[in-house]
C-alpha positions as CSV (number, residue, x, y, z in Angstrom):
1,M,0.0,0.0,0.0
2,N,1.2,3.5,-0.8
3,P,2.6,5.1,2.5
4,I,1.0,8.3,1.5
5,N,-2.4,6.7,1.6
6,E,-1.7,5.3,5.1
7,S,-0.9,8.8,6.4
8,K,-3.7,11.2,7.2
9,A,-3.9,14.9,6.5
10,S,-4.5,17.3,9.3
11,P,-7.7,19.3,9.1
12,F,-6.6,21.2,12.2
13,S,-3.4,22.4,10.5
14,R,-5.4,23.5,7.4
15,S,-7.9,25.4,9.5
16,C,-5.0,27.1,11.3
17,L,-3.4,28.0,8.0
18,V,-6.6,29.7,6.7
19,A,-7.0,31.6,10.0
20,Y,-3.3,32.7,9.9
21,L,-3.6,33.8,6.3
22,V,-6.5,36.0,7.2
23,L,-4.6,37.6,10.0
24,I,-1.6,38.3,7.8
25,V,-3.7,40.0,5.2
26,Y,-5.6,42.1,7.8
27,A,-2.3,43.1,9.5
28,S,-0.6,43.9,6.2
29,W,-3.4,46.1,4.9
30,Y,-4.6,47.7,8.1
31,P,-6.0,50.4,8.4
32,F,-7.7,49.9,5.0
33,S,-8.2,53.6,4.5
34,G,-6.7,56.4,2.4
35,W,-6.1,54.3,-0.7
36,Q,-4.2,56.1,-3.4
37,V,-3.6,55.1,-7.0
38,N,-1.5,58.1,-8.1
39,N,2.0,57.6,-9.4
40,L,1.4,54.0,-10.2
41,A,4.4,53.9,-12.6
42,A,6.8,54.3,-9.6
43,I,5.8,51.2,-7.8
44,S,8.6,49.1,-9.3
45,D,11.3,51.6,-8.3
46,V,9.9,51.8,-4.7
47,I,9.8,48.1,-4.3
48,K,13.4,47.7,-5.6
49,Q,14.8,50.5,-3.3
50,W,16.5,49.3,-0.1
51,P,15.1,51.2,2.8
52,R,17.3,53.9,4.4
53,Y,15.9,53.5,7.9
54,W,15.2,50.2,9.5
55,T,15.6,48.6,12.9
56,L,16.6,45.2,14.1
57,F,13.2,45.0,15.8
58,D,11.4,45.4,12.5
59,V,13.5,42.8,10.8
60,A,13.0,40.3,13.7
61,M,9.2,40.9,13.7
62,N,9.0,40.4,9.9
63,I,10.9,37.1,10.2
64,I,8.9,35.9,13.3
65,G,5.6,36.8,11.8
66,Y,6.1,34.5,8.8
67,I,7.6,31.5,10.6
68,P,4.2,30.1,11.6
69,L,3.1,30.5,8.0
70,G,5.9,28.3,6.7
71,L,5.2,25.8,9.5
72,L,1.5,25.6,8.8
73,I,1.9,25.3,5.1
74,V,4.1,22.3,5.5
75,F,1.7,20.8,8.0
76,A,-1.2,21.5,5.7
77,L,0.5,19.8,2.7
78,Y,1.4,16.7,4.7
79,P,1.5,13.9,3.7
80,R,1.2,14.7,-0.1
81,F,4.2,16.9,0.0
82,Q,7.1,16.2,2.4
83,R,10.6,17.4,3.3
84,F,12.3,19.2,0.3
85,Q,9.1,19.4,-1.8
86,A,7.1,20.9,1.1
87,I,9.9,23.3,2.0
88,T,10.2,24.5,-1.5
89,F,6.5,24.9,-2.0
90,A,6.0,26.6,1.3
91,T,8.8,29.1,0.7
92,I,7.4,30.0,-2.8
93,L,3.9,30.5,-1.4
94,G,5.2,32.6,1.4
95,T,7.3,34.7,-0.9
96,L,4.4,35.2,-3.3
97,L,2.1,36.2,-0.4
98,S,4.6,38.7,0.9
99,M,5.0,40.2,-2.6
100,S,1.2,40.6,-2.8
101,M,1.1,42.3,0.6
102,E,4.0,44.6,-0.1
103,G,2.5,45.5,-3.5
104,V,-0.8,46.5,-2.1
105,Q,0.8,48.5,0.8
106,Y,2.1,50.9,-1.9
107,F,-1.4,52.2,-2.2
108,I,-1.9,52.7,1.6
109,P,-0.4,56.0,2.8
110,H,0.1,54.6,6.3
111,R,2.2,51.6,5.2
112,V,5.6,51.3,3.6
113,T,6.5,49.0,0.7
114,S,10.0,47.6,1.2
115,I,12.2,45.0,-0.4
116,L,13.6,44.3,3.0
117,D,10.2,43.2,4.3
118,L,9.9,40.9,1.3
119,V,13.3,39.3,2.0
120,T,12.7,38.9,5.8
121,N,9.2,37.5,5.2
122,A,10.6,35.0,2.8
123,G,13.3,34.1,5.2
124,G,10.8,33.6,8.0
125,T,8.7,31.3,5.8
126,L,11.8,29.3,5.0
127,I,12.7,28.9,8.6
128,G,9.2,27.8,9.5
129,A,9.0,25.4,6.5
130,I,12.3,23.7,7.6
131,A,11.0,23.4,11.2
132,G,7.7,22.0,9.8
133,A,9.4,19.4,7.7
134,M,11.5,18.3,10.7
135,L,8.4,18.0,13.0
136,S,5.6,17.0,10.6
137,S,6.0,13.3,10.8
138,A,6.5,13.2,14.6
139,L,3.7,15.6,15.4
140,L,1.1,14.6,12.8
141,E,1.5,10.8,12.7
142,K,3.5,9.5,15.6
143,G,3.3,12.3,18.1
144,R,2.0,12.4,21.6
145,L,-0.4,15.2,20.7
146,R,-2.3,13.0,18.2
147,L,-2.6,10.3,20.8
148,L,-3.8,12.7,23.4
149,R,-6.4,14.1,21.0
150,K,-7.8,10.6,20.5
151,Q,-7.8,9.9,24.2
152,W,-9.3,13.2,25.5
153,L,-11.7,14.4,22.8
154,H,-15.1,13.0,22.0
155,Q,-14.5,13.2,18.3
156,E,-12.6,15.1,15.6
157,S,-12.8,18.7,16.7
158,S,-10.3,20.6,14.6
159,R,-12.4,23.7,14.2
160,E,-13.4,24.0,17.9
161,L,-9.7,23.5,18.9
162,L,-8.8,26.3,16.6
163,V,-11.4,28.6,18.1
164,L,-10.1,27.7,21.6
165,G,-6.5,28.4,20.6
166,L,-7.4,31.8,19.2
167,W,-9.3,32.9,22.4
168,P,-6.1,33.8,24.3
169,L,-4.8,35.7,21.3
170,A,-8.0,37.6,21.0
171,Q,-7.2,39.2,24.4
172,I,-4.3,41.1,22.9
173,Y,-6.4,44.0,21.7
174,P,-7.3,46.3,24.6
175,Q,-11.0,45.9,25.4
176,A,-13.1,48.1,27.6
177,Y,-14.1,45.1,29.6
178,L,-12.2,41.9,30.3
179,F,-13.3,39.1,27.9
180,G,-15.7,41.6,26.3
181,L,-14.9,40.6,22.7
182,G,-16.9,41.4,19.6
183,Q,-17.3,45.2,20.0
184,M,-18.7,46.0,16.5
185,L,-21.0,49.0,17.1
186,P,-18.2,51.5,17.6
187,I,-16.7,50.5,14.3
188,F,-20.1,50.6,12.5
189,S,-20.7,54.0,14.0
190,S,-17.4,55.4,12.7
191,W,-18.1,54.0,9.3
192,L,-21.5,55.7,9.3
193,D,-19.9,58.9,10.5
194,E,-17.6,59.0,7.5
195,F,-20.3,58.0,5.0
196,F,-23.0,60.4,6.1
197,N,-20.7,63.0,7.6
198,I,-22.7,63.3,10.8
199,D,-22.2,62.2,14.3
200,I,-23.7,58.7,14.8
201,D,-23.5,56.5,17.9
202,L,-25.4,53.3,17.5
203,G,-24.8,52.3,21.1
204,A,-26.3,55.5,22.4
205,F,-29.2,55.1,20.0
206,L,-30.0,51.6,21.4
207,L,-29.7,52.8,25.0
208,N,-32.2,55.6,24.1
209,G,-30.6,58.2,26.2
210,V,-30.0,56.0,29.3
211,E,-26.8,57.1,31.1
212,L,-25.0,54.6,33.3
213,E,-23.6,55.4,36.8
214,A,-20.3,54.1,38.2
215,E,-22.1,51.3,40.0
216,E,-23.8,50.2,36.8
217,F,-20.5,50.2,34.9
218,L,-19.1,48.0,37.6
219,L,-22.1,45.6,37.4
220,S,-21.9,45.5,33.6
221,E,-18.2,44.7,33.6
222,T,-18.8,41.9,36.1
223,F,-21.5,40.4,34.0
224,I,-19.6,40.7,30.7
225,T,-16.4,39.2,32.2
226,A,-18.4,36.3,33.8
227,C,-20.3,35.4,30.7
228,G,-17.3,35.8,28.3
229,C,-15.0,33.6,30.5
230,T,-17.7,31.0,31.2
231,G,-18.7,30.7,27.5
232,A,-15.1,30.1,26.3
233,I,-14.2,27.6,29.1
234,L,-17.4,25.7,28.4
235,I,-16.2,25.1,24.8
236,C,-13.2,23.4,26.3
237,L,-15.3,21.3,28.7
238,F,-17.8,20.0,26.3
239,L,-15.1,18.9,23.8
240,L,-13.3,16.8,26.4
241,N,-14.4,13.3,27.5
242,R,-14.2,11.8,31.0
243,H,-10.6,10.6,30.4
244,A,-9.2,14.1,30.0
245,P,-7.9,16.3,32.9
246,K,-10.7,18.9,32.4
247,F,-9.9,21.0,35.4
248,W,-6.2,21.4,34.6
249,L,-6.8,22.1,30.9
250,A,-9.5,24.7,31.8
251,C,-7.1,26.4,34.2
252,L,-4.4,26.3,31.5
253,L,-6.7,27.9,29.0
254,L,-7.8,30.7,31.4
255,L,-4.2,31.4,32.5
256,A,-3.1,31.6,28.8
257,A,-5.8,34.2,28.2
258,L,-4.9,36.3,31.3
259,G,-1.2,36.0,30.6
260,S,-1.7,37.1,27.0
261,K,-3.7,40.0,28.2
262,A,-1.0,41.1,30.7
263,L,1.9,40.6,28.2
264,A,0.0,42.6,25.5
265,S,-0.7,45.4,28.0
266,A,2.9,45.6,29.0
267,L,4.2,45.6,25.4
268,L,1.6,47.8,23.8
269,F,1.7,50.4,26.6
270,S,4.1,50.0,29.5
271,P,4.9,47.4,32.2
272,D,3.3,49.6,34.8
273,V,-0.2,49.0,33.3
274,A,0.3,45.2,32.6
275,F,-2.5,44.4,35.1
276,A,-4.5,47.6,34.8
277,W,-7.4,45.7,33.4
278,M,-7.8,43.6,36.6
279,T,-10.4,46.0,38.0
280,P,-12.9,45.2,40.8
281,G,-15.5,44.3,38.2
282,A,-13.1,42.0,36.4
283,K,-12.2,40.2,39.6
284,A,-15.9,39.8,40.6
285,G,-16.6,38.5,37.1
286,L,-13.8,35.9,37.3
287,L,-15.1,34.7,40.7
288,I,-18.6,34.3,39.4
289,S,-17.4,32.5,36.4
290,V,-15.5,30.0,38.5
291,I,-18.6,29.3,40.5
292,M,-20.8,28.9,37.4
293,L,-18.2,26.6,35.7
294,Y,-18.1,24.4,38.8
295,G,-21.8,23.9,38.6
296,F,-21.9,23.6,34.8
297,S,-19.1,21.0,34.8
298,F,-21.5,18.3,36.0
299,A,-23.9,18.9,33.0
300,P,-23.8,16.7,29.9
301,A,-21.7,17.9,27.0
302,Q,-24.8,18.9,24.9
303,V,-26.0,21.1,27.8
304,Q,-22.6,22.7,28.2
305,R,-22.6,23.5,24.5
306,R,-26.0,25.2,24.7
307,L,-24.8,27.1,27.8
308,A,-21.7,28.2,26.0
309,I,-23.9,29.7,23.2
310,L,-26.0,31.5,25.8
311,M,-23.0,32.9,27.7
312,L,-21.2,34.1,24.6
313,F,-24.3,35.7,23.2
314,M,-25.0,37.6,26.4
315,S,-21.4,38.8,26.6
316,L,-21.4,39.9,22.9
317,A,-24.7,41.7,23.3
318,L,-23.7,43.6,26.5
319,S,-20.2,44.4,25.1
320,N,-21.9,46.2,22.2
321,L,-24.8,47.7,24.2
322,I,-22.9,49.1,27.2
323,P,-20.7,52.1,26.3
324,S,-17.0,52.0,27.2
325,N,-16.2,53.1,30.7
326,P,-15.0,56.7,30.4
327,Y,-12.1,55.9,32.7
328,F,-10.9,53.3,30.3
329,V,-11.2,55.6,27.4
330,L,-9.2,58.3,29.2
331,S,-6.5,55.8,30.2
332,M,-6.1,54.6,26.6
333,Q,-5.7,58.2,25.4
334,N,-3.0,59.0,28.0
335,E,-1.0,55.9,27.3
336,V,1.7,55.9,24.6
337,Q,1.6,52.8,22.4
338,G,4.9,51.1,21.6
339,K,6.3,49.4,18.6
340,F,3.5,46.9,18.4
341,L,1.1,49.5,17.1
342,N,1.2,47.9,13.6
343,F,-0.3,44.7,15.1
344,Y,-3.3,46.6,16.3
345,G,-5.2,45.8,13.1
346,A,-4.8,42.1,13.3
347,A,-5.5,42.1,17.1
348,Q,-8.6,44.2,16.7
349,F,-9.9,42.0,13.9
350,L,-9.4,38.9,16.0
351,S,-11.1,40.4,19.0
352,I,-14.1,41.3,16.9
353,V,-14.6,38.1,14.9
354,W,-13.7,35.6,17.7
355,P,-17.2,35.5,19.4
356,L,-18.9,35.5,16.0
357,V,-16.9,32.5,14.8
358,A,-17.3,30.7,18.1
359,L,-21.0,31.1,18.0
360,W,-21.2,30.0,14.4
361,Y,-19.3,26.8,15.2
362,L,-21.4,26.1,18.3
363,F,-24.6,26.6,16.3
364,D,-23.3,24.4,13.5
365,H,-22.2,21.7,16.0
366,T,-25.6,21.8,17.7
367,L,-27.5,21.4,14.4
368,R,-25.3,18.5,13.3
369,D,-25.5,16.6,16.6
370,P,-28.8,14.8,16.9
371,T,-27.7,13.1,20.2
372,P,-30.4,13.5,22.9
373,L,-29.7,15.3,26.2
374,T,-28.7,12.5,28.5
375,L,-26.0,11.9,31.1
376,E,-25.0,8.5,29.6
377,E,-22.0,9.7,27.6
378,D,-20.2,11.0,30.7
379,L,-21.0,8.0,33.0
């Protein structure tokens, strides 16, 4: 039998690759405004010109940013393309992607088209592809991770695992409320402002003139934090069977989200505000979430999935309905953002779409699962 046919492709790797491609495109073309098509003839000269000013930090970030791309391309191609073929194919794809991103950046005034970026991106893709070729066989076929997935998960759950893996990364973008992801109304309001050239606030329109006091902001933050945290952790719980260490994996996921939040705050602003988001409302929300999760952990997987939908939907609705705390807005205006400002676009995009993607997967999973609500599967 052909050994290729005995090996299995990794849907999880391919899902991760698609998600990472979307992040690269969004980060490269952010802020998607001010497009200019003048002086189109000079684009070739600009691309060929070596930049006068560059920093080691920029070079390192361009390389690091494309290493996961090369790694994921090799994993996604496995087992049809392996080793040298996979490395070559991945490097070519990464280089072509970088050329496309740099070419489009020429038309965005806030971005700079550079041959140095192309070279470093291609180098990062090559490094990731080499690492992927070295690890693909061990991780995708013989690795401990594949064995653990078979032992701990109810079934193939590549999409749900991808959603869970992106939840800690979605915390990078500063949100008005801890775990308050999916704030779309402010963005829609700004778009309508520019289109109609008038001041439009959709959140204020929905509130119909209601103004919140400090105590109400505190209560809202507590509720948003509790629902957002509980909904995400419930996704983890309902995917795992009784053989998995649910408690420790849930704790690991929560610590990863909080650690990502703290690290991003320190890098984006300053180390002094690394835990500025740990407000009394956030602390109360985390405590309530722990209590709810303890009770929900005894429910069947189907019930946990429906509770996750309810929790995430309530967190999403309140995050858009409740205006940002004025103290949060003032603190963001006073802080000076560091060199990671260029990653704001991808971070904001991920923070907006994560709850939408999570809810879509949960609804889809619910519709495809005809299993009745019983306790038998966990006994």
